[in-house]
C-alpha angles and dihedrals in degrees: 000000000000090000091054092050092047091051092046092051092047092051092046090051088056091052097255112143128204127230093261092055090045091053095045100041101035118010096047095035100050105031121077110236091224090067096055094089089056097053095036091061114076092199094054091043091051091050091050092047092051091048088053092051095252116147114239132169113284114265111229095184151315125241113204103163138038089245091060092060088083087065091065095107091051092048097050092037111172095344113125093190130042144139128244117198140162114257091224100028123149131213095003093291120148097024115137118191116197114197101177148345121247127184095330094318134093126242119215121215088262090058097252115143116226133179132238087254090057090054092048090051090051092051091047090052090051091051093052089056097249091143101028130108106268093005094269123153110280144189129240121232119207113197149155116295111236112222119213122240111255089243088078096054095097095050105030132063115228099301136078119277117219138193117240115199118193113211122193119192090340096312125106106236103168142009137188140181110234110212123197115232137191088257092054091049092240094308122130091223120123092207088059094049104273118146123247110212115195 
């Protein structure tokens, strides 16, 4: 415990803030609470991005009810790879990335083979709110799987790196490259164990 406190004090002395300070001093202070539902919903965010002319991964479909799970084949159509994610997920939880199909099964980006029943169970878990902010009922997005440029192969594990830009009052103040790792299961999510490179 003493080692952790010593490290925390050393980082703080160098002006490096933790996520709790960031949330308390910046996120909560400068972002109107009424806008949270908009940015916490990936479907609404995607619609706004498209309206603004920003390119986003193609949306294959949305599953909102248990009954709609049977439409999965129609939604993914002939696509061998796709991503399933909760619309209001938090911390990268609940995301399932399918890289290929193999002999009636689906292969995840980590190479694990899963069945159609496994995918249906994952979607059902998303709908119940297992991965959503506040545990509320949710919807599952099924969309195009972005493939990383080969240039990232030597520094990224399996998934797609992304650039996170922090904007304060309209000015970019910080940026980082989020790199998927083995610990994060190929996801570029810091809560899952990805690395933020500044």
